[in-house]
C-alpha positions as CSV (number, residue, x, y, z in Angstrom):
1,X,89.9,-3.1,-10.0
2,X,86.7,-2.4,-11.9
3,X,83.5,-1.9,-9.8
4,X,80.0,-1.3,-10.9
5,X,78.2,1.8,-9.6
6,X,74.4,1.4,-9.7
7,X,72.3,4.5,-9.3
8,X,69.1,4.1,-7.3
9,X,66.0,6.3,-8.0
10,X,66.8,8.3,-4.8
11,X,70.3,9.1,-6.2
12,X,72.0,6.8,-3.6
13,X,74.3,4.3,-5.0
14,X,75.1,0.6,-4.8
15,X,78.8,-0.3,-5.5
16,X,79.5,-3.9,-6.6
17,X,83.0,-5.0,-5.8
18,X,83.6,-8.4,-7.5
19,X,85.4,-11.0,-5.3
20,X,88.6,-12.0,-7.2
21,X,88.2,-15.6,-5.9
22,X,85.0,-15.8,-7.9
23,X,86.9,-15.7,-11.2
24,X,86.9,-19.1,-12.9
25,X,90.1,-20.4,-14.4
26,X,88.7,-20.5,-17.9
27,X,87.3,-16.9,-17.8
28,X,88.8,-13.8,-19.2
29,X,88.6,-10.8,-16.9
30,X,85.9,-9.2,-19.1
31,X,83.7,-12.4,-19.1
32,X,84.2,-12.7,-15.3
33,X,83.1,-9.1,-14.7
34,X,80.2,-9.4,-17.1
35,X,79.0,-12.5,-15.2
36,X,79.4,-11.0,-11.8
37,X,77.9,-7.6,-12.6
38,X,75.0,-9.0,-14.6
39,X,73.9,-11.1,-11.6
40,X,74.3,-8.2,-9.1
41,X,72.7,-5.4,-11.1
42,X,69.0,-4.8,-10.5
43,X,67.1,-4.7,-13.8
44,X,66.2,-1.2,-15.1
45,X,68.6,0.7,-12.9
46,X,71.4,2.8,-14.6
47,X,74.9,1.9,-13.9
48,X,78.5,2.7,-14.8
49,X,81.6,0.6,-14.6
50,X,84.6,2.5,-13.2
51,X,88.0,1.8,-11.6
52,X,87.7,1.6,-7.8
53,X,90.3,4.4,-7.5
54,X,87.6,6.8,-8.8
55,X,85.4,6.2,-5.7
56,X,85.3,9.0,-3.0
57,X,86.7,8.2,0.4
58,X,84.8,5.5,2.3
59,X,84.3,7.7,5.3
60,X,81.3,9.4,3.7
61,X,80.0,6.3,1.8
62,X,76.5,6.6,3.2
63,X,76.3,10.1,1.6
64,X,77.5,9.1,-1.8
65,X,75.2,10.0,-4.7
66,X,75.4,9.5,-8.4
67,X,75.6,12.8,-10.3
68,X,73.8,12.2,-13.6
69,X,75.3,15.2,-15.3
70,X,78.9,14.6,-14.4
71,X,78.4,10.8,-14.4
72,X,80.4,10.5,-11.2
73,X,79.9,9.6,-7.6
74,X,79.9,12.6,-5.4
75,X,79.5,13.1,-1.7
76,X,76.3,14.9,-0.7
77,X,77.9,17.3,1.8
78,X,74.6,18.1,3.5
79,X,73.8,14.4,4.0
80,X,77.4,13.7,5.1
81,X,77.2,16.4,7.8
82,X,73.9,15.1,9.1
83,X,75.4,11.6,9.3
84,X,78.4,12.9,11.2
85,X,76.3,14.9,13.7
86,X,74.1,11.8,14.3
87,X,77.2,9.7,15.0
88,X,78.6,12.3,17.3
89,X,75.2,12.4,19.2
90,X,75.2,8.6,19.4
91,X,78.7,8.6,20.8
92,X,77.7,11.2,23.4
93,X,74.7,9.2,24.4
94,X,76.8,6.0,24.8
95,X,79.4,7.9,26.8
96,X,76.7,9.3,29.1
97,X,75.1,5.9,29.6
98,X,78.5,4.4,30.4
99,X,79.1,7.2,32.9
100,X,75.7,6.7,34.6
101,X,76.3,2.9,34.7
102,X,79.7,3.3,36.3
103,X,78.2,5.6,39.0
104,X,75.4,3.1,39.7
105,X,77.8,0.2,40.0
106,X,80.1,2.2,42.3
107,X,77.1,3.0,44.5
108,X,76.5,-0.7,45.0
109,X,80.0,-1.3,46.4
């Protein structure tokens, strides 16, 4: 399926995935995509329409950036690693809080 990749000034991207149920019975696929994409695309931002199979894996979607030279979405590996480390830290904190809470509850018994 076609998606629209919009490049933000900070190189991050917005990906518009048209909902198939929004296609009207009297519309061709091209007209439908034109209608949906034109409503969702902020004025003045560059974009590219691609097949969804060309998108990187969703795991790193918060680190996707639009490469102006190659005209592709790429994963910023530095940003992806920072995000992974922040998630790991968050999980450790949650685990520690859970551990402390269980100890406190057990003390009350």
